[in-house]
N, C-alpha and C positions, 0 to 999 in steps of 0.2 A: 758651519762655522769652523770646525777643525780642518775641512778640506781646505777652506779660504786661507787658513793660518799656514796649512802645508804647502799651498800655492805660494804664498809671500816667502816662506823659507826658501822654497826651491828656485825662486826668481832671484835670489841674492847670489852674484856671482863670488869666486874667488874665496869660499868660506874658509878653507883650510890655511891659506895664507894669512887671511884676515884675523883668523883666530890665534895664530901665533904671534901676530905683532901686536895684537891686544892684550895677550898672556904676559908678553913681555913688559908692555906698558903699565899693565896692573903690578907685576912683580917690582918695577922700579918705585912704585908709590908705595908698595907695600913695606919693602925693606929700607928705603931711603926717602920715606916720605914725610917724617916729622923730627924736626931738631929741637924741641920745646920740651927736652927730657926731665928739665927742673920741675915741670908742672904735671905733663903726662908721660908715664913710663913706658912708651913705646916707640919702635921706629917706624910703625905704620901710618901712613895718613887715615887709613879705615879704622884703625884702632883708635885713633885720636878723635876722628870724626863721633865714634860711638860713645866715648867718653864724655865729649862735650854735649851729645844729644842728652845723655843720662843726667849729667850735670844740670843742664837747662831745665828738664822736667822737675828736678828737686828745687830748683830755685824760681819756679814760675816762669820762665823765659819760653820762647817759641821755638828754640832751635831743634827741638825734637819732630817739628813738623817735615824735617827733612827726611825723616824714616818712611813718611806716606807718599814721596814723590815718586819713587820706581814703582809702585802699585797704580798711582795714576797715570803714568807714562804708558806702563804695560795697557792699562783700560783703554787710552787713547789709540793705542796700535792695533788692539782688537776693534775697535769702533771704525778705524780707517784702513782697515785690512784690504780693501779692494783697491783704494787709491794708492796705497803703497806698493801694493802688487803691480800696478799698471806703470808706475814710474820705470823709464828706461835706465838701466844700472850699468856702468861701464867705467873703468878707471879714468881717473881725473888728476894728473899729477900736480896741478896747482895747489890742491888742497893740501899737499905735504907741507906747505909753507906753515900752515897752523901749529905742526907738531914742534918745530922749534921756538915758537911763539909760547907755547905750552910748557916747554923746558925752559925759557928764559924766566918765565913768571913763578914756576916752582924752584929754580936756583935762587931767585930774588927772595921768595919767602922762605927758604931753607936758610939762608944766610942771616935774614933780620927774625928769623924765628916767628913767621907769621905763616902758619900752616895754611890759612885760609887762602892765601894767594897760591899756595899749591894746589888746593882743590879748584879753583879756577883753571889754573894750568893744565890740571888732569883733563878737566871737562872740554877745555880748548883743543887739546892735542888728541882727544878720542875723537872728536867731530872731525878733525882733519883727517884722521885714518880711515874713518867712515867714508869721507869724500874721495880720499886716494883709490880706495878699491870700488866704491858702489857710485860715484860720480857726483858730477855739479847737480842735476837735476834730483837725485837722492838727497842732498844737503838741502835744497831749496824746499823740496816736499816733507822732510822730515824735520825741518827747523824750529816748528812750534812745539811739538810735544818735548823736543831735546831742550829748548829753552826752558821747559820748567825744572830742569837738573839743578841750575843755578839757585834755584830756591833752597838747594840743600846746603848752600853755603852758609854756615853759622855767623850772623853778624848782631844778634840781639846786644852782645855785649857792648857795641858803639851806639846803640840807640838809646842811652840813657837821658842825653839832652832831649832828643826828640819825645821820649816818653814824659819827661818832666813838663815840656810845652803842650802836649796832648793833654796832660793832666790840669793844668791851668785852663786850657780852652774849655774842656768838658765842663769843669768846676763853674767858670763862669756863664756859660751859656745856659746850663740847666739852673743855676741860681737866678740868673735874670729872668729866664721864664717863670720861674715859681713866684718871684716877686712880682713881676709886671702882670701875668695871666691868672695865676692862682692865688693872687694876694697873701701870699704866705711871707712872714716877717723872719728873714734869714740873715745871717752875717757871715762874710766869708773872709777868710785870712789864709791867701794862698790857695792850698787845695783843703784847707779845713773849712767845714760848713757847720754853723752852729744856729739853734733856735732855742731861745729862752723859753722856760716853762711858763704859762700865762693860764688863765681861767678856762680856756678852750683846747690848749695845747699842752702836752706833757714835756716838750721840748726834746732836742736831740742832738747828737753830735757826730759828725762822719769825717772821715780823712780818706779822699780820693786816692787811694794807694796806686803805687806802678801798675799792679794787676789790673785795676779798674781805668787805666788811663785811656783804653781803646786800642793800644798798640797790637795787643794779641789778636783782637778781631779785625785790626786792619791787615794784619798779615796775613790771616786765613782769607779774608774777604778778596785781598788782591789777588791770591792766588787763584781763587774760585772764579773771580772776575776774567783774568787772561784765560784760563781754559774756556769759559763759557764764551767769551768775545771771540776766540779764534775758532771754536766750533761752529758757531752760529752766524757769522759774519764773513763775508769777502771784501768789502771794502775796508781799505786801510784806516779812513778817517773815523768810521763807526766804532771799529776795534779801539783806537787809540782814545777816543772820546769816552768810551765806556771804561777803560782801565782807568783813564785820568780821574774819572768820578768816583773809583772806588774807596780812597781814603776818606772822602767826604761823607759817603754813605756809612762808613764804620763810625766815624765821629758822630753823626747824626744818630744812629742807632745806639751809642754809648750814652750820649745827650738825654735820649728818651728814657733809657734805664734808669739814670740817675734821678730824672724827675718823677718817676714812678716811686723809686726809694724814698725820696723826700715826703712825697704826699701821702705814702703809706705810714711812713715813721710819724708825720704830724697826726694822722688820724687814730694810728693804733699803738703807736710808741715805737721807740729806739729798737726793741727785739724785732718787732713785726719788718721793720725796714731792713735791718740787717738780715733777716730770713729772705726777703726778696732779693737783696744783693748776693747772696751767696748761692741760692739756689734757682733762679732764674736768669743765670748768665746766658745761657743758650738763647734767650730771645733777643739778645744783641745781634746775634749773626742771623736769626730769622729776619729781624727788621732789615739789615743792610741786604740780604740777599732778597728781600721783597723790593727793596729800591732797585738793585740789579735788574730784576725780570721786569720791573715796571719801566724802567728807562729803555731796556732792550727791546719792548714791546713798541714803545714809541720810535726806536730807531731802525725798526724792522724794514728789511730791504724790501723794494717795490716787487722785484720778481723772485721766485724761487730759483736757485741756481744748482745745476748739476756739478757738484764740485769736480768730479774726474774728468768732464769733457768740457766744463766751461760754458755750457749751452743753458739759455734761459728759457723758462716756461712758455714765454712769449714767441721764441724762435722756434720751438718744437712744435706749438699751435699753428705758426705761419706756414710750416713745411707742408701742411695738409695731411692726409691720410697715408699709411704706409701699406704695403703689401708684403706677404710673406711669400 
């Protein structure tokens, strides 16, 4: 593996010039990357990102997911090292057009104090620099793992409306199932769920909080589904179909978790339901990922494809035996 990674490194042309330009690009966003000094006291876009990630972790948001993206992209590079090495690499001047686009996005964000626009501009411009030195074929072949870097842009602060909608949807679906299928006597008021005490039930009260809306699992499941779809399918419609289903998988998993919480609370009391809610949140991800794998199995492409050559197994078989 190390030899193959070394071959990938050796296949990259103009490394010195590329390194100097990228260093200048990073310096621009480090020293003039953030204008929201009234909120986060740093000129660096990277320092701003770190502060937002840390603040998101304290507030139960998902922005800190961005810290995992470089490791994920690195893992994909290792997995696809042979394909990336085989890509023909040569300068491609039109890619330079992405650099002013990135600068314009950064300038707009700097003026209106929206550093998130600067993060997008940084990524757009960096991709253009790659294409300028390593070519159009590299941009096309590296587009998928690079796309994951856009998950680094912190947007959870803008998702409050969506989060509230998911809370209402999850509450409605879970309570409806419990009432119609499990014959539970529940009352719902927005995101509040009540059960009055009776001779057979102790009664409980739950509020489907923002953290229980499913938005956290939806973000992670979307990231993992995008990765899985691009690594396992070549057909665009299969990739798009699976990715579009990922939010539904996350909502379904969250609804199942809430149903279990309500059922346990009815059988064993409020404390038992709260224990399931807090200690078994990981089950939401397992259910959602299970749905992804099941649908992916159904969508499985008919022929195994050699990604680097584009040759199907059927074509190889029809070509007959080979001699050395």
